N, C-alpha and C positions, 0 to 999 in steps of 0.2 A: 505492500499500502505505499511506501513510503517512497519506492522509485518515480509515480509519476507525478508526485507533488516535487519533486527535486528536479525532473527534467521541466517540467513547467516553469521552477524556480528559475533554472538556466535557459527556459528560452526568454520568459521573459529580464532575462536581465542580459539577453544577447540584443533584444530589441532597444534596449536605453539608448544605446549607444548610436545604433543606428535611427533610431528618430532624434535623437542629440545632431546628429550629421543634417540630416533633412530640414529642421530646425532651424540648423547656422543657415545652410545651402536657401534657405529662401528669404532669411533677414537678408543675407548677404543679396539677394536678386531686389528684395524691397529697397534693402538701400541704394542699389544702384537704378533701380526704375528713377528713388528719387532723384538721386544726383541726377540724374538726365532731364526730370522734370522741372527740377530747378533751376538746370540751366537752362531750357523750352520757354520757362516761364522769364527768366530776364533779357532773355532775347527778343521774345513776345513783348512784354509790357517798355522794354527801351526803344523797340519800331514804334508802340504807340505814341512814344512820349515825343518821339520826333516826328510822326507824324503832326500829334496835337502843336507843336511849336511852329509847325511849317502854315500850321489851319489859320493859327490866332494872330501870330505875328502881323501881316498882312492884314486883317483888319483891327488889328488896335492901330500901325500907321496910318489907313484911313481915317479913324474916327479923331487920333492927333493929329492930323493933318487937316481936319474940318476948323478947327480951334487954332490953329496957326497964322501968319499970313506969309506974302509969296516970296520975300525974304528968309524968314526962318524955314520954309521948306526948301528954297535953295541950299542952306548955308549948312543945316543937317538934320537927317532924316528922322531923327531919334530924341531929339530934343524934347525938354516938356514946352509946351505954348507959354509965351508970356504973358499973355492974358485968355483968359476963361471966359469969351462971350458965342452970344450967338448969332454974329452979325454977317456966318458966311453962311447960316442955314437961312437967311432970310434972303441975301444973295440969292441963293438957289432955287428958293421958294418961287421968287420973283421974277428970275429968268427962266420960269416953263417949269420946273420941277414939280410945282402942286398942280396944275394941268394934268403933266403927264402922270401922277400919284394919283389924281381921281379916275382918269380913264383905264388905268389898270386896274382899279376896284371896284368900277362897272363893270367890265367885260369880266374879272373872276367870282364876282357876284353872282353872276344867271351860268356862265360855262360849267367852276367846279362844282356847281349842285345837282345839273344836268347831268354831268358827267357819272357822278358819283350814281344817281336816280337809275339811266340807262345803263350804266354796265354792273347795277347791281341786278336789275332785272333780268338781263342776258346772262349771268353770271349764273343766279338762281337757276332758272330755267333749263339750259344746260350740263347743271352741278344734278339736279333733282327729280331730270323728268327724262325717260329714255324716248325718244323716236327714229325715224327714219333721218339719216343727214346731221345728227347730232354731231358726231364728232367732227363731222368734213366742215362744219359751220365753227365749231372752238377752234379748229386747228385752223380755219381763215381770221382769227383775230390772232392767235398767235402769229400768225406769219405778217398781219398789220404793225402788229409789233418791231416786226424786224424790218421794215420798208422803211428807208429812210427818207426823210423829208427832202431833203434836195433835190429827189427826184423827180419832185410832183408838183415844184415852183411854179414851171410856166405853164402847163394845163390847169392848174388848179388859177393861178393869177386869172386866166381866158373863162375858167369859168365861174368865178364869184362875179369877174367882169359881166359876164352874160347875165349873170342875176340883179346886177343892182347894187351887189352889195362891196363893192369898193370901197375902204373909206369910212366904213358904216362897223357900228358894235354888235350887231346882230352877225354879221358874216364873217368877223375875226370869232365869235363865241360857236357858231356853229362850227367850223373849223378848228377850235379847242377842245371841243368834245369830239370830233370825228377821230381828232390824231393822238385823244388820253384816253379813247373808250377801249382798244387792244390790251393794253398793259392792264387798266380798272377788270377787265372780264377775266385775263388768265390770272390777278391774282385773287379776286373773290371767286371764281372758281374751286379753286383748292383751299380756299378757307369756307366754303359751300359744302363740299362735301365732309365736312371734317364734326359741320354739325349733327347730332342724334337724329335720327330717324325715326325714332320712339315717337317723340314729341309732335312732328310733322304727321304720324303718321295718327296721334292721339286729337290733335285738330282739326284731322278731315273727316274723320270718326265723329265729333262733336257738330258735323255740319257747316265746319267754316269751307268759305269760297275761296279759291286760289288766292285771288288779290288780298283777303285777309290774313290766309294764313302765311304767306310773304311779309305787308307790311307790319303786322301785329304779334304776330311768330318767330318768324325767322330774320328778318332784317334787325329788331331788337338784340337778338342774340350773335348778330355777324356785328355789333359797333366794335370790338378793337380793331376785327379788318378791317372796317369803313374811312377808320380812325389814318389806320395807316397808311391806307393808299388814298385816301383823303389829301394826306400832308403831301404825298410824293407829286400828286397832282396840281397841290397849291405851289410848290417848289418852282416844277416844270413850268407852270404858265407863266410866272412870278416873272422866272430869268428868260420866258422865250421872247428872242429876238428876231428871229430871220423870218419871222411870219407877220410878224406888224413890218417888218420893213417892204414886204411886198405886198402885202393887203392893206394897206392903213397911209397910202399915200397922197396927199392931196392932189386931186383932180382938176382942180381950179382954183382962182386966185379968191373965190369967194369961199371956197370950198375948208370948213374949220380944218382944221390940226386935230388930230385925235390919235398922236403916237402915243406909244406904252412907255412904259418909267425905261425899261434897258435902252429904246431906241433914243428915248429922250436924253438921253444921261449921253450917251452919244453922239446926239448933233448938238449938245450941247459943248462938249470936248472939240468938235471940230470948228465950229462958230467963232471960237475964243480965238485961233488961232495964237499964235507968237505973243501975244499978248493979253494970256491968260489968266481969269482967277482959278487960281488952282485950289484955296481953299472952300470957294463955292463949289465944284467941281466934288472934292473931298466930302464937302456937306450935304451933296447930292446924292453919290454914292452910301454914304452912312443912313440917309435918309431911305432910299431902296433896299437895302440891306437888312434893316434890323426891325420890321415886321417878319419876317422869314424867320430870322430869328429868334422872336419873340415865339412867334408860335410852336417854330419846333421844340424850347426848350418847356415852353408848356407841356407839351403831349409827347413828352420823350418814353417815359412809362409807356405810354398807350400804343406807340408804335412800336416798342419793344413785344412788349406782349401781342400785341399782334400778328407780327412778326414770325414770332417764336410758334403761335396756336396755329398760327397760317399753313406750318411743316409737320402737323403733329395728325395722325387718325387714330 
């Protein structure tokens, strides 16, 4: 009866060093992986810090330049302004930046909501309903996102002119909506597919119509995705330059100037020539960038959560 006990004890004693060696090897491997992760974290954080500096420094330089004089801007780029005043902002506003700013707000007040409405409706139907041609229409939208706007400028100009919408708000609004729809549909399509099907089916069983299910059930659930893609649409349409230059040119001397903000900044820089008012130009650029920075910083967490939710299913 003692032999098995001794053998078992011997086997246990033999397994102890083996387990110790295995634990040591696992510890060494974990330590090696930890060291590799540490090096990777240092590299990634350093790259992100460098990228942040490259983005922040030009913005700070522009803001500081709007409070300087021409002599200070020509003397040193990074000196602090001698006098903190808003005279440059007043001059920029009087030179047309105020009108360009209002024109941009008018166009985007209609183009962004229409883009979100039509894009979310199309994405919802393509994501939740199966019908012949579903995938073809979806890939048609995706293909539109890869179509560069430069290839369509000439036919787009003649099309808008034939409709009598050159240098009009409604013409630019329709073009903005058309060029923003592909990305909106692509983004919201993947987001609508992540929403639970049980809630949709419960609403249908309760007798809700398709439009009521969309507006009262599914659309509120897609709020993070709507905020994310809405920020991208606001940034893209706010910074748009080539489309306003093509479609918002006065056709006669009596035609009002409806230039957009990016277009107006370039016109302001060109009309100044060599005797330019650089502080006013920097003030105009500050006026143009502060609204979009405020919008993005206000909804930064919602944008990140929406992008994360859109990639999970």
